[in-house]
C-alpha positions as CSV (number, residue, x, y, z in Angstrom):
1,X,-22.4,-14.6,16.1
2,X,-19.5,-12.5,14.8
3,X,-20.2,-10.5,11.6
4,X,-16.8,-11.4,10.1
5,X,-14.8,-14.5,11.0
6,X,-11.4,-15.2,9.6
7,X,-10.0,-18.6,10.7
8,X,-6.6,-20.0,9.9
9,X,-6.3,-18.1,6.7
10,X,-3.2,-18.9,4.6
11,X,-2.5,-17.5,1.2
12,X,0.4,-18.0,-1.2
13,X,0.9,-16.2,-4.5
14,X,1.7,-18.3,-7.7
15,X,5.3,-19.4,-8.1
16,X,6.1,-18.3,-4.5
17,X,7.5,-20.6,-1.9
18,X,6.7,-18.5,1.2
19,X,3.1,-17.6,2.0
20,X,2.1,-14.0,1.9
21,X,-0.3,-14.7,4.9
22,X,0.0,-17.6,7.3
23,X,-2.5,-18.9,9.8
24,X,-4.4,-15.6,10.3
25,X,-7.4,-15.8,12.7
26,X,-9.7,-13.0,14.1
27,X,-13.3,-12.0,14.4
28,X,-15.1,-8.7,14.1
29,X,-18.5,-7.7,15.5
30,X,-20.9,-5.4,13.6
31,X,-19.8,-1.8,14.2
32,X,-16.2,-2.5,15.2
33,X,-13.3,-0.5,13.8
34,X,-10.1,-2.5,13.1
35,X,-6.9,-0.8,12.2
36,X,-4.1,-3.0,10.7
37,X,-0.5,-2.0,11.0
38,X,2.7,-3.6,9.8
39,X,5.8,-3.0,7.7
40,X,5.7,-2.8,3.9
41,X,5.3,-6.3,2.4
42,X,3.8,-7.9,5.6
43,X,0.6,-8.9,3.8
44,X,-1.8,-6.1,4.8
45,X,-3.1,-5.3,1.3
46,X,-3.3,-9.1,0.5
47,X,-5.5,-9.6,3.5
48,X,-7.8,-6.7,2.6
49,X,-8.2,-7.9,-1.0
50,X,-9.0,-11.4,0.1
51,X,-11.9,-9.9,2.2
52,X,-13.3,-8.4,-1.0
53,X,-14.0,-11.5,-3.3
54,X,-14.2,-9.4,-6.5
55,X,-10.6,-8.2,-5.8
56,X,-9.1,-11.3,-4.4
57,X,-5.7,-12.1,-6.0
58,X,-4.9,-15.4,-7.7
59,X,-3.1,-17.9,-5.6
60,X,-3.5,-20.8,-3.2
61,X,-5.8,-20.1,-0.3
62,X,-6.7,-22.2,2.7
63,X,-8.7,-21.4,5.8
64,X,-12.2,-20.0,6.4
65,X,-13.8,-16.6,5.6
66,X,-17.3,-16.1,6.9
67,X,-19.7,-13.2,6.8
68,X,-22.6,-13.7,9.3
69,X,-21.7,-17.4,9.4
70,X,-21.9,-17.8,5.6
71,X,-18.9,-18.3,3.3
72,X,-17.7,-14.8,2.2
73,X,-17.8,-15.6,-1.5
74,X,-21.5,-16.5,-1.2
75,X,-22.5,-13.7,1.1
76,X,-20.5,-10.7,-0.2
77,X,-22.3,-9.3,-3.2
78,X,-20.5,-6.3,-4.8
79,X,-22.4,-3.8,-2.6
80,X,-22.0,-5.6,0.7
81,X,-18.3,-5.1,1.1
82,X,-17.0,-1.6,0.0
83,X,-13.3,-1.1,-0.9
84,X,-11.4,2.2,-0.9
85,X,-7.9,2.2,-2.2
86,X,-5.0,4.7,-1.8
87,X,-5.2,5.7,-5.4
88,X,-8.6,7.4,-6.1
89,X,-7.6,8.3,-9.7
90,X,-7.6,4.5,-10.4
91,X,-11.1,4.0,-9.2
92,X,-12.9,7.2,-10.4
93,X,-14.5,6.0,-13.7
94,X,-16.8,8.8,-14.8
95,X,-16.5,12.4,-15.9
96,X,-18.8,14.2,-13.3
97,X,-19.1,14.0,-9.6
98,X,-22.8,13.1,-9.6
99,X,-22.2,10.5,-12.3
100,X,-19.6,8.9,-10.0
101,X,-22.0,8.8,-7.1
102,X,-24.7,7.1,-9.3
103,X,-22.4,4.7,-11.1
104,X,-22.3,2.0,-8.3
105,X,-26.0,1.8,-7.6
106,X,-26.7,1.7,-11.4
107,X,-24.5,-1.3,-11.7
108,X,-26.2,-3.0,-8.8
109,X,-29.6,-2.6,-10.5
110,X,-31.1,-0.1,-8.0
111,X,-34.2,1.6,-9.4
112,X,-33.6,5.1,-10.9
113,X,-35.8,6.9,-8.4
114,X,-34.0,5.2,-5.4
115,X,-30.6,6.1,-7.0
116,X,-31.6,9.8,-7.1
117,X,-32.5,9.8,-3.4
118,X,-29.4,7.9,-2.4
119,X,-27.1,10.2,-4.4
120,X,-28.8,13.4,-3.0
121,X,-28.6,12.1,0.6
122,X,-24.9,11.0,0.3
123,X,-23.9,14.3,-1.4
124,X,-25.5,16.2,1.5
125,X,-23.9,13.9,4.2
126,X,-20.4,14.3,2.7
127,X,-20.8,18.0,2.1
128,X,-20.0,17.8,-1.6
129,X,-23.1,19.6,-3.0
130,X,-21.0,22.6,-3.9
131,X,-19.0,20.5,-6.4
132,X,-21.8,18.2,-7.4
133,X,-21.6,19.1,-11.1
134,X,-17.9,19.5,-11.4
135,X,-15.6,17.4,-13.6
136,X,-13.9,14.7,-11.5
137,X,-10.5,15.6,-13.2
138,X,-10.7,19.1,-11.7
139,X,-10.9,17.9,-8.1
140,X,-8.0,18.1,-5.6
141,X,-6.5,14.9,-4.2
142,X,-8.6,15.3,-1.0
143,X,-11.8,15.9,-2.9
144,X,-11.2,12.8,-5.1
145,X,-10.6,10.6,-2.1
146,X,-13.7,11.9,-0.3
147,X,-15.7,11.4,-3.5
148,X,-14.3,7.9,-3.8
149,X,-15.5,7.1,-0.3
150,X,-18.9,8.6,-0.9
151,X,-19.3,6.6,-4.2
152,X,-18.7,3.4,-2.1
153,X,-21.0,4.4,0.7
154,X,-23.9,5.2,-1.7
155,X,-24.0,1.4,-2.3
156,X,-24.8,1.0,1.4
157,X,-22.0,-1.5,2.3
158,X,-22.1,-3.3,5.7
159,X,-18.3,-3.8,5.7
160,X,-16.0,-1.0,4.6
161,X,-12.3,-1.8,3.8
162,X,-9.8,1.0,3.2
163,X,-6.2,0.5,2.0
164,X,-4.0,3.4,3.1
165,X,-6.7,6.0,2.0
166,X,-4.8,9.1,3.3
167,X,-1.3,8.3,1.8
168,X,-1.6,11.0,-0.9
169,X,-3.4,13.6,1.2
170,X,-2.1,16.7,3.0
171,X,-2.3,16.8,6.8
172,X,-5.5,18.8,6.9
173,X,-7.3,16.7,4.2
174,X,-6.1,13.5,5.9
175,X,-7.6,14.7,9.2
176,X,-10.9,15.6,7.6
177,X,-11.0,12.2,5.9
178,X,-10.4,10.3,9.1
179,X,-13.0,12.4,10.9
180,X,-15.5,11.4,8.2
181,X,-14.6,7.8,8.6
182,X,-15.0,7.8,12.4
183,X,-18.4,9.5,11.9
184,X,-19.6,6.8,9.5
185,X,-18.5,4.2,12.0
186,X,-20.3,5.9,14.8
187,X,-23.5,7.1,13.0
188,X,-24.2,3.9,11.1
189,X,-22.5,1.2,13.1
190,X,-20.5,0.5,10.0
191,X,-17.8,-2.1,10.4
192,X,-14.5,-0.7,9.2
193,X,-11.2,-2.3,8.4
194,X,-8.3,0.1,7.7
195,X,-4.6,-0.2,6.9
196,X,-2.7,3.0,7.4
197,X,1.0,4.0,7.8
198,X,-0.2,7.3,9.3
199,X,-1.0,5.8,12.7
200,X,-1.6,9.2,14.5
201,X,-5.4,9.1,14.0
202,X,-5.9,5.6,12.7
203,X,-4.8,3.9,15.9
204,X,-6.9,5.9,18.5
205,X,-10.0,5.6,16.2
206,X,-9.9,1.8,16.4
207,X,-11.7,-0.6,18.7
208,X,-9.1,-3.2,17.8
209,X,-5.5,-2.9,16.6
210,X,-3.9,-5.7,14.6
211,X,-0.1,-6.0,14.1
212,X,1.1,-8.1,11.1
213,X,4.7,-9.2,10.7
214,X,6.0,-11.2,7.8
215,X,2.5,-12.5,7.0
216,X,1.8,-13.6,10.5
217,X,-0.5,-12.2,13.2
218,X,1.8,-10.6,15.8
219,X,-0.9,-9.1,18.1
220,X,-4.5,-8.1,18.1
221,X,-6.7,-6.4,20.8
222,X,-7.6,-3.0,22.2
223,X,-5.0,-0.5,21.0
224,X,-4.0,0.7,24.5
225,X,-3.4,-2.9,25.6
226,X,-1.5,-3.9,22.5
227,X,0.7,-0.8,22.6
228,X,1.2,-1.0,26.4
229,X,2.7,-4.5,25.9
230,X,4.8,-3.5,22.9
231,X,8.6,-3.3,23.5
232,X,10.2,0.0,22.5
233,X,12.8,-2.1,20.6
234,X,10.1,-3.5,18.4
235,X,10.5,-2.1,14.8
236,X,6.7,-1.3,14.7
237,X,7.1,0.9,17.8
238,X,8.6,3.7,15.6
239,X,5.4,3.7,13.5
240,X,3.0,4.3,16.3
241,X,1.4,7.7,17.3
242,X,3.8,10.3,18.7
243,X,2.3,10.1,22.2
244,X,3.1,6.3,22.3
245,X,6.7,6.9,21.1
246,X,7.2,9.7,23.7
247,X,5.9,7.3,26.4
248,X,8.5,4.7,25.4
249,X,11.3,7.3,25.5
250,X,10.5,8.8,28.9
251,X,10.9,7.2,32.4
252,X,8.0,8.7,34.3
253,X,5.2,6.5,35.7
254,X,1.7,6.5,34.0
255,X,-1.2,4.2,34.6
256,X,-1.6,3.5,30.8
257,X,0.0,4.4,27.5
258,X,-1.3,7.7,26.0
259,X,-2.7,7.4,22.4
260,X,-3.7,10.9,21.3
261,X,-2.2,14.3,21.3
262,X,-4.5,15.4,24.1
263,X,-3.5,12.3,26.2
264,X,0.2,12.9,25.5
265,X,-0.1,16.5,26.6
266,X,-1.8,15.5,29.8
267,X,0.9,12.9,30.4
268,X,3.6,15.6,30.0
269,X,1.7,18.0,32.4
270,X,1.2,15.4,35.1
271,X,4.7,13.7,35.1
272,X,7.3,16.2,33.8
273,X,8.9,19.5,34.0
274,X,9.3,20.6,30.4
275,X,12.3,22.9,29.7
276,X,12.9,25.1,26.7
277,X,15.4,23.9,24.1
278,X,18.1,26.1,22.5
279,X,17.1,28.2,19.5
280,X,17.8,26.3,16.2
281,X,20.7,27.5,14.1
282,X,20.5,27.4,10.3
283,X,23.4,25.8,8.5
284,X,25.1,27.7,5.8
285,X,25.4,26.5,2.2
286,X,27.4,29.0,0.2
287,X,27.1,27.4,-3.3
288,X,23.6,27.5,-4.9
289,X,22.3,24.4,-6.7
290,X,18.8,25.8,-7.6
291,X,17.4,29.3,-7.6
292,X,13.8,30.3,-8.6
293,X,13.4,34.1,-8.9
294,X,9.9,35.5,-9.1
295,X,8.7,32.6,-11.2
296,X,5.0,32.6,-12.5
297,X,3.2,29.8,-14.3
298,X,-0.3,28.9,-15.5
299,X,-1.4,25.9,-17.5
300,X,-3.9,27.8,-19.6
301,X,-3.6,31.3,-21.1
302,X,-6.8,32.4,-19.3
303,X,-6.4,30.0,-16.4
304,X,-5.5,30.7,-12.7
305,X,-1.8,31.2,-11.9
306,X,-0.4,28.2,-10.2
307,X,2.9,29.9,-9.3
308,X,2.9,33.6,-8.5
309,X,6.3,35.3,-8.6
310,X,7.6,32.4,-6.6
311,X,11.2,32.5,-5.2
312,X,13.2,29.7,-3.7
313,X,16.8,28.6,-3.3
314,X,18.5,25.3,-2.6
315,X,22.2,25.1,-1.7
316,X,24.6,22.4,-2.7
317,X,24.4,19.8,0.1
318,X,21.2,21.3,1.4
319,X,17.9,19.5,1.9
320,X,14.8,21.7,1.5
321,X,11.3,20.3,2.1
322,X,8.3,22.1,0.7
323,X,4.8,21.4,2.2
324,X,1.3,22.6,1.2
325,X,-2.2,21.3,0.5
326,X,-3.3,19.2,-2.4
327,X,-3.4,21.3,-5.5
328,X,-1.1,24.0,-4.1
329,X,1.3,23.6,-7.0
330,X,4.1,21.7,-5.4
331,X,4.5,19.2,-8.2
332,X,4.2,22.0,-10.7
333,X,7.1,23.8,-9.1
334,X,9.2,20.7,-9.3
335,X,8.4,20.2,-13.0
336,X,9.2,23.8,-13.7
337,X,12.5,23.5,-11.9
338,X,13.3,20.4,-14.0
339,X,12.6,22.2,-17.2
340,X,9.5,20.2,-18.0
341,X,7.2,23.2,-18.0
342,X,7.7,26.6,-19.7
343,X,7.3,29.4,-17.1
344,X,5.4,32.6,-17.9
345,X,7.9,34.9,-16.3
346,X,10.8,34.9,-13.9
347,X,14.1,33.0,-13.9
348,X,15.3,29.5,-12.9
349,X,19.0,28.8,-12.4
350,X,20.5,25.4,-12.0
351,X,24.1,25.1,-10.8
352,X,24.7,28.8,-11.6
353,X,23.4,28.5,-15.1
354,X,20.0,29.7,-16.4
355,X,17.7,26.9,-17.3
356,X,17.2,28.3,-20.8
357,X,20.9,27.9,-21.5
358,X,20.9,24.1,-21.2
359,X,20.5,22.3,-24.6
360,X,20.2,18.8,-26.0
361,X,19.7,16.9,-22.7
362,X,22.7,18.6,-21.1
363,X,20.5,19.5,-18.0
364,X,19.9,15.8,-17.3
365,X,23.5,14.6,-17.8
366,X,25.4,14.7,-14.4
367,X,23.4,17.8,-13.4
368,X,19.7,17.4,-12.5
369,X,17.4,14.4,-11.9
370,X,13.9,14.0,-10.7
371,X,12.1,11.2,-8.8
372,X,8.4,11.5,-9.7
373,X,5.5,10.8,-7.4
374,X,4.5,7.7,-9.4
375,X,7.9,5.9,-9.6
376,X,6.4,3.2,-11.9
377,X,6.5,5.7,-14.8
378,X,10.3,5.3,-14.7
379,X,10.2,1.5,-15.3
380,X,10.4,0.2,-18.8
381,X,12.4,-3.0,-18.6
382,X,11.7,-6.6,-17.4
383,X,14.1,-6.7,-14.5
384,X,15.7,-4.3,-12.0
385,X,19.1,-5.2,-13.4
386,X,18.1,-4.0,-16.9
387,X,16.7,-0.8,-15.4
388,X,20.0,0.0,-13.8
389,X,22.0,-1.0,-16.9
390,X,19.9,1.5,-18.9
391,X,21.4,4.4,-16.9
392,X,24.8,2.8,-16.3
393,X,24.2,2.8,-12.6
394,X,26.9,0.9,-10.7
395,X,25.7,-1.3,-7.9
396,X,28.9,-0.6,-6.0
397,X,28.3,3.2,-6.1
398,X,24.7,3.0,-4.7
399,X,24.2,3.9,-1.0
400,X,22.0,0.8,-0.5
401,X,21.8,-2.8,-1.6
402,X,19.5,-3.9,-4.4
403,X,21.1,-7.2,-5.1
404,X,18.2,-9.3,-3.7
405,X,15.8,-7.7,-6.3
406,X,18.0,-7.5,-9.4
407,X,16.2,-10.4,-11.3
408,X,12.7,-9.4,-10.4
409,X,10.3,-7.3,-12.4
410,X,10.0,-3.7,-11.0
411,X,6.2,-4.1,-10.8
412,X,6.6,-7.2,-8.6
413,X,8.4,-5.2,-5.9
414,X,6.7,-3.7,-2.8
415,X,6.2,0.1,-2.7
416,X,9.3,0.7,-0.6
417,X,11.4,-1.6,-2.9
418,X,10.1,0.3,-6.0
419,X,11.1,3.6,-4.4
420,X,14.7,2.3,-3.9
421,X,14.9,0.9,-7.4
422,X,13.6,4.1,-8.9
423,X,16.0,6.2,-6.7
424,X,18.9,3.9,-7.9
425,X,18.0,4.5,-11.5
426,X,17.8,8.3,-10.9
427,X,21.1,8.3,-9.1
428,X,22.7,6.6,-12.1
429,X,22.5,10.0,-13.8
430,X,25.0,11.3,-11.2
431,X,23.0,14.4,-10.4
432,X,24.2,17.5,-8.5
433,X,20.6,18.5,-7.9
434,X,17.8,15.9,-7.0
435,X,14.1,16.8,-7.1
436,X,11.8,14.4,-5.2
437,X,8.0,14.3,-5.4
438,X,6.4,12.6,-2.3
439,X,9.2,10.0,-2.0
440,X,7.8,8.6,1.4
441,X,4.3,7.9,0.0
442,X,3.3,4.4,1.1
443,X,6.5,3.7,3.0
444,X,6.5,2.2,6.5
445,X,8.5,3.7,9.3
446,X,11.6,1.5,8.8
447,X,11.7,2.3,5.1
448,X,11.4,6.0,5.8
449,X,14.3,5.9,8.2
450,X,16.4,4.1,5.5
451,X,15.4,6.6,2.9
452,X,16.2,9.5,5.2
453,X,19.7,8.1,5.9
454,X,20.3,7.6,2.2
455,X,19.3,11.1,1.3
456,X,21.5,12.6,4.1
457,X,24.5,10.7,2.7
458,X,23.7,12.3,-0.7
459,X,23.7,15.7,0.9
460,X,27.0,15.0,2.6
461,X,28.4,14.5,-0.9
462,X,27.2,18.0,-1.9
463,X,24.0,17.0,-3.8
464,X,21.2,19.6,-3.3
465,X,17.8,18.1,-2.5
466,X,14.4,19.8,-3.1
467,X,11.6,17.6,-1.8
468,X,7.8,18.2,-1.8
469,X,5.9,16.2,0.8
470,X,2.9,15.8,3.0
471,X,4.9,13.9,5.6
472,X,5.5,16.5,8.2
473,X,7.3,14.2,10.6
474,X,9.8,13.1,7.9
475,X,10.5,16.7,7.0
476,X,10.9,17.7,10.6
477,X,13.4,14.9,11.3
478,X,15.6,15.3,8.2
479,X,15.4,18.6,6.3
480,X,17.7,21.6,6.7
481,X,14.9,24.0,5.8
482,X,11.2,23.8,5.4
483,X,8.6,26.1,3.8
484,X,4.9,26.2,2.9
485,X,3.6,26.7,-0.7
486,X,0.4,28.7,-0.6
487,X,-1.3,30.5,-3.5
488,X,1.8,30.0,-5.6
489,X,4.3,31.5,-3.2
490,X,6.8,30.0,-0.8
491,X,6.1,31.2,2.8
492,X,7.8,30.8,6.2
493,X,11.0,29.2,4.9
494,X,13.3,28.4,7.8
495,X,14.8,25.8,10.1
496,X,12.4,22.9,10.7
497,X,12.3,23.6,14.5
498,X,11.3,27.2,13.9
499,X,9.0,26.5,11.0
500,X,6.9,23.8,12.7
501,X,7.0,25.5,16.1
502,X,5.1,28.5,14.6
503,X,2.5,26.4,12.7
504,X,-0.8,25.2,14.0
505,X,-2.0,22.7,11.4
506,X,1.1,22.1,9.3
507,X,3.1,20.8,12.2
508,X,4.0,17.6,14.0
509,X,1.9,15.8,16.6
510,X,4.8,16.2,19.0
511,X,4.7,20.0,18.6
512,X,0.9,20.0,19.3
513,X,1.6,18.1,22.5
514,X,4.1,20.6,23.8
515,X,2.7,23.9,22.5
516,X,2.8,26.4,25.3
517,X,5.0,24.0,27.4
518,X,8.3,24.7,25.6
519,X,9.4,26.9,22.7
520,X,10.8,24.1,20.5
521,X,10.5,20.3,20.2
522,X,9.0,18.9,17.0
523,X,10.0,15.2,17.3
524,X,9.6,12.8,20.2
525,X,13.3,12.6,20.7
526,X,13.7,16.4,20.8
527,X,10.9,16.7,23.3
528,X,12.1,13.9,25.5
529,X,15.4,15.7,25.8
530,X,13.5,18.7,27.3
531,X,11.7,16.6,30.0
532,X,12.7,16.0,33.6
533,X,10.5,13.6,35.7
534,X,8.6,15.1,38.6
535,X,8.8,11.8,40.5
536,X,11.4,9.0,40.9
537,X,11.6,7.2,37.5
538,X,12.2,3.9,39.3
539,X,8.6,4.0,40.5
540,X,7.2,3.6,36.9
541,X,7.1,-0.2,37.0
542,X,5.4,-0.3,40.4
543,X,2.7,2.1,39.4
544,X,1.7,0.5,36.1
């Protein structure tokens, strides 16, 4: 008997004519790892929440949900199904790390002595004993997400559900989190269901891959089989691991589609001659939109310096991306550049004028605008139309179409739609300098491509862009320059090809595949242009 059975599940939200999910059926055995992929708004989060009865949304539901053959609502007590969201701050409820670990078992009525043993064991397993007594508010984003996972696991769930858990993590923290997740699945035969836009590690880790499209089940099966049958023209193909995208771009024969960086590298070695690409050339931007000169900042008089004599420039029409680990100070740098924080020393200049010389809101009138990481903080009206009217944003001037959403409440939009609405509101200020804090967070591949095209058009109009991000592939594909913020200083600023080619961890999966085979090549398209087949490409279909 399957551990989890979903049969002909259909769900419709109140006052909606179209179902969010329609006729979904699948089964999972104990210990299986299921990764669910699909574009924003396809029903992934709805499906996950229906599998956690305590979080199930209101609406009309038909079909069957069984856990070990028993209806899910009867079988799934709060501790049986664990749920990890993409926003750990919203689910951490206590002040200390050890309090957070003990909170779940306490609410399940576990005896105190057993709670002590469980907490000690879980703290050791997750390697968090060094910050066992720390305030949860002082933890980095990666630490908060790891604590969130540990606080769920201490309740000993049989089914673990995760909704884009690495969306706010830097590449290193995201890799460590996924490694922990795979270890839990392997060590405890824990059944895992994961949704993730970062498919690079989530897809190879899975025993089964599910593709959702417009609320319907598009495909389900072993990842290699599902992706081997996927058409390169399928929109979801652009969201798959770099090795899969490269496979679809190249003509050489291969017995099966590669999934990992290691498999992609072997695929290149066996089937291609990889040539060096021309050295990248930096584009010149004579007029400066933003300049930080030896800027230092700390939140407390006696606290650690977040920015240490930090220097950075952004030209008019230039797109600069800044990367760095959680807690490196990237958002702090943006807030300082926006005049929201008083720096301790140094100088900040916007459009050739010192920041201190702007008065009475002058800085934010046709000069500088900022898109925050949590775009919901910008929404204060009941409809998108009212939001745009508040800033006098003209629909005709926007580089994208918001007309289908004008009468909807901003909070009712999907993550990608909220990003577009927030960007529209910010652009209503007609800025010459735009600061963006993690604008691709939670966006699917198609939405990222749309956002990239929009921002490039803004650059073409002479608007300077400074963006902080964990999305190395987005930065590699679109930025004019990239740099790393480490210990309060910007390091390695240069052309994306040169910047990512020299990095080992803060680089793209494509670059990891071709390291040592060619000098540049940081995206699948760039690398494909460097490859010549060793055999006749016409034999590919015959060999597969």
